[in-house]
C-alpha positions as CSV (number, residue, x, y, z in Angstrom):
1,M,95.3,141.7,-5.6
2,S,98.1,142.5,-2.9
3,C,98.2,139.1,-1.2
4,F,98.0,137.1,-4.6
5,K,101.1,139.0,-4.9
6,K,102.5,138.0,-2.2
7,G,101.8,134.6,-2.9
8,L,103.7,134.9,-5.9
9,S,106.6,136.4,-4.4
10,R,106.9,133.7,-1.8
11,T,106.7,130.5,-4.0
12,G,109.3,132.2,-6.1
13,T,111.4,132.8,-3.1
14,T,111.0,128.8,-2.1
15,I,111.8,127.7,-5.5
16,M,115.0,129.6,-5.5
17,Q,115.8,128.6,-2.1
18,K,115.8,124.8,-3.4
19,T,118.2,125.5,-6.3
20,G,120.5,127.6,-3.9
21,Q,119.7,131.1,-5.4
22,V,118.2,132.5,-2.0
23,E,119.7,131.2,1.7
24,K,117.1,129.4,3.6
25,T,116.9,130.5,7.4
26,V,116.8,127.3,10.0
27,D,116.2,127.7,13.6
28,R,117.1,124.2,15.1
29,E,115.5,125.4,18.5
30,F,112.2,126.3,16.8
31,N,112.1,122.8,15.0
32,E,112.4,121.1,17.9
33,E,109.7,123.1,20.0
34,E,107.5,122.7,16.4
35,A,108.1,119.0,16.6
36,K,107.2,118.4,19.9
37,Y,103.9,120.3,19.5
38,K,103.0,118.5,16.6
39,T,103.5,115.1,18.7
40,Y,101.2,116.9,21.2
41,E,98.6,117.9,18.5
42,K,98.7,114.3,17.2
43,E,98.2,112.5,20.7
44,V,95.2,115.1,22.0
45,E,93.4,114.4,18.3
46,K,93.8,110.5,19.3
47,L,93.0,110.9,22.4
48,Q,89.6,112.6,21.9
49,K,88.8,110.2,19.4
50,E,89.5,107.2,21.8
51,A,87.4,108.7,24.6
52,K,84.3,109.3,22.4
53,A,84.9,105.6,20.9
54,Y,84.9,104.5,24.6
55,L,81.7,106.3,25.5
56,D,80.3,104.5,21.9
57,S,81.3,101.1,23.1
58,M,80.0,101.6,26.6
59,R,76.4,102.5,25.2
60,A,76.8,99.6,22.9
61,M,77.6,97.2,25.6
62,T,74.4,98.0,27.9
63,G,72.5,98.0,24.8
64,S,73.4,94.7,24.1
65,Q,73.4,93.6,27.0
66,A,69.5,94.9,27.4
67,R,69.0,92.4,24.5
68,I,70.5,89.4,25.8
69,A,68.5,90.0,28.7
70,D,65.4,90.3,27.2
71,T,65.7,87.5,25.0
72,I,66.8,85.2,28.3
73,D,63.8,86.9,30.2
74,K,61.7,85.4,27.3
75,F,63.3,81.8,27.3
76,Y,62.7,81.3,31.1
77,G,59.2,83.0,30.9
78,S,57.9,80.7,28.4
79,A,58.8,77.9,30.3
80,D,57.7,78.4,34.3
81,R,57.6,82.0,35.0
82,T,57.3,81.1,38.8
83,S,60.5,79.3,38.6
84,E,63.8,80.1,40.4
85,G,65.2,80.2,37.0
86,A,62.8,82.7,35.5
87,M,62.7,84.4,38.6
88,A,67.0,85.1,38.2
89,A,65.9,86.0,34.5
90,N,63.5,88.5,35.0
91,A,65.5,90.0,38.1
92,Y,68.6,90.0,35.4
93,K,66.8,91.7,32.7
94,R,65.3,94.6,35.5
95,S,69.0,94.9,36.7
96,V,70.2,95.6,33.0
97,D,67.6,98.1,32.1
98,E,68.4,100.2,35.1
99,L,72.3,100.1,34.2
100,D,71.1,100.7,30.4
101,S,69.4,103.8,31.6
102,S,71.6,104.9,33.9
103,I,74.4,105.3,31.3
104,S,73.0,108.9,30.4
105,R,72.2,109.6,33.9
106,E,75.7,108.5,35.5
107,L,78.1,108.3,32.9
108,D,77.1,110.0,29.9
109,A,76.5,113.4,30.7
110,P,79.3,113.5,33.3
111,Y,81.6,112.0,31.0
112,R,81.0,114.8,28.1
113,T,81.2,117.4,30.7
114,C,84.3,116.2,32.3
115,V,86.0,114.4,29.7
116,L,84.9,115.1,26.3
117,E,84.5,118.8,26.4
118,P,87.8,119.6,28.4
119,L,89.7,117.5,25.0
120,G,87.4,119.8,22.9
121,K,88.7,122.7,24.0
122,M,92.4,121.8,23.7
123,N,91.5,120.7,20.6
124,A,90.2,124.5,19.5
125,Y,93.4,125.4,19.9
126,F,95.6,123.9,17.9
127,P,93.8,125.5,14.6
128,V,95.2,128.9,15.8
129,V,98.4,127.9,17.0
130,N,99.2,126.1,13.4
131,D,98.0,129.6,11.9
132,T,100.4,131.2,13.9
133,I,102.9,128.7,13.1
134,S,101.7,129.1,9.2
135,K,102.2,133.2,9.6
136,R,105.5,132.6,11.1
137,N,106.6,130.5,7.9
138,K,105.7,132.9,5.7
139,K,107.0,135.9,7.5
140,M,110.5,133.9,7.3
141,I,110.2,133.3,3.3
142,D,109.9,137.2,3.5
143,Y,112.9,137.6,5.9
144,D,115.0,135.4,3.6
145,S,114.0,137.2,0.2
146,A,114.8,140.7,1.6
147,R,118.0,139.3,3.1
148,G,118.5,138.0,-0.6
149,K,118.1,140.9,-2.4
150,L,119.7,143.0,0.2
151,R,122.9,140.9,-0.4
152,K,122.7,141.1,-4.0
153,L,122.8,145.0,-4.0
154,T,125.3,144.9,-1.7
155,D,127.8,142.6,-3.7
156,K,126.6,144.3,-6.9
157,P,125.4,147.9,-6.3
158,T,123.1,149.9,-9.0
159,E,123.7,153.5,-10.2
160,D,120.1,154.1,-8.7
161,P,121.1,155.4,-4.9
162,T,117.6,155.1,-3.5
163,K,117.7,151.1,-4.1
164,L,120.1,150.0,-1.4
165,P,118.1,151.7,1.5
166,A,114.9,150.9,0.3
167,A,116.4,147.2,0.4
168,Q,117.9,147.8,3.9
169,K,114.3,149.0,5.2
170,E,112.7,146.2,3.9
171,Y,115.2,143.5,5.4
172,E,115.1,145.2,8.8
173,D,111.3,145.3,8.9
174,A,110.9,141.5,7.4
175,K,113.7,140.6,10.1
176,E,111.8,142.3,13.1
177,V,108.5,140.8,12.5
178,Y,110.3,137.3,11.6
179,E,111.9,137.3,14.9
180,F,109.2,138.6,16.7
181,M,107.1,135.7,15.6
182,N,109.4,133.1,15.9
183,D,110.7,133.9,19.2
184,Q,107.1,134.3,20.4
185,L,106.6,130.7,19.2
186,I,109.9,129.1,20.7
187,T,108.6,130.8,24.3
188,E,105.2,129.9,24.4
189,L,105.0,126.5,22.3
190,P,106.8,124.9,25.4
191,Q,104.4,126.3,28.0
192,L,101.1,125.4,25.5
193,L,102.9,121.4,26.6
194,D,103.7,122.6,30.2
195,L,100.1,123.4,30.6
196,R,98.9,119.7,29.5
197,I,99.4,118.1,32.7
198,P,97.5,120.3,34.9
199,F,94.7,120.8,32.2
200,F,94.3,117.1,31.9
201,D,94.4,116.1,35.9
202,P,91.0,117.0,37.0
203,S,89.3,115.0,33.9
204,F,91.8,112.1,34.1
205,E,90.5,112.0,37.8
206,A,87.2,112.6,36.7
207,M,87.5,109.5,34.0
208,I,88.7,107.5,36.7
209,R,85.8,108.3,39.0
210,I,83.2,107.8,36.5
211,Q,84.4,104.4,35.3
212,C,84.8,103.1,38.9
213,K,81.1,104.6,40.0
214,F,79.8,102.6,36.6
215,A,81.4,99.4,37.6
216,E,81.1,99.5,41.1
217,E,76.9,99.8,40.0
218,G,77.3,97.3,37.8
219,Y,78.6,94.7,40.1
220,E,76.2,95.7,42.8
221,K,73.1,95.1,40.6
222,M,74.6,91.8,39.2
223,G,75.2,90.8,42.5
224,G,71.9,91.2,43.6
225,V,70.6,88.7,40.9
226,Q,72.6,85.7,42.1
227,R,70.4,85.6,45.6
228,Y,67.9,84.0,43.0
229,F,70.3,81.2,42.0
230,Q,70.1,78.1,44.7
231,E,73.6,78.1,46.8
232,S,74.9,75.1,45.1
233,V,75.1,76.5,41.7
234,R,76.9,79.7,43.4
235,N,79.1,76.9,45.0
236,D,79.6,75.2,41.4
237,Y,80.3,78.3,39.8
238,A,83.0,79.1,42.6
239,A,84.8,75.2,41.8
240,G,84.6,75.9,38.4
241,Q,82.1,73.4,37.6
242,L,79.6,74.8,35.4
243,D,81.1,74.4,32.2
244,A,81.1,70.6,33.3
245,Q,77.6,71.1,33.4
246,V,77.2,72.5,30.0
247,E,79.1,70.0,28.3
248,G,76.8,67.4,29.9
249,V,73.5,69.3,28.6
250,L,75.4,69.3,25.0
251,E,76.3,65.7,25.0
252,E,72.1,65.0,25.8
253,I,71.2,67.3,22.9
254,K,73.1,65.5,20.9
255,E,71.6,62.3,21.4
256,L,68.6,63.5,20.5
257,T,67.2,62.0,17.2
258,I,66.9,65.6,15.5
259,C,70.3,66.6,16.3
260,A,72.3,63.9,15.8
261,T,74.5,63.1,12.5
262,H,73.8,60.5,10.4
263,S,75.7,59.5,7.6
264,S,74.9,59.2,3.9
């Protein structure tokens, strides 16, 4: 019931502030620090979302790559298992399967530990900070209300001699609580933001190392597949001639009766 009454009282004070009946405290220093903090909170939440999306994308990419490799292996295998193309397709499938399985072993677990978990821990602080800011705002309303009551009694004294001292004490108590919480936030919000660099430094470095290792492993495995192709194929690729070869085959396909387009 006490909390309910306080809530009603604060609502009434807020309404009176909007109509100009009660003066509202404006602390520009706090407002500036809160705005910086809110921007930081938004960016960290976005970073956590995108970091998780990156891991999901890597899983999706290697999974799709594995399915592509399986289909290509079937294409070549159904023609001639002993051909160079079939051996290359099989080697590609093995390499892609190994790369897919290495996601959980060399990227997934370290990435979760070094990147996602720290981001989660940082995000876990925000509800606590927001709760403190909310309490500060409520105490500010109490302070404004007490100040308004004191000013009213000072301007228009009553016959009851106990009201003014009681209002003075209520004002002093409310001011002390509000200023303590306000000063605490003005001091500690910038400190929280200053800690973001040393906090994220290890995660940033780990993310680069993990990505680099995965890319190096992929390059190494794909490089191993190239040895199954004839040297002339590798040279044609380097010279940019493979596109022309593909176009040549497409022209041959168009010449087939079943692929030809006939006008009615």
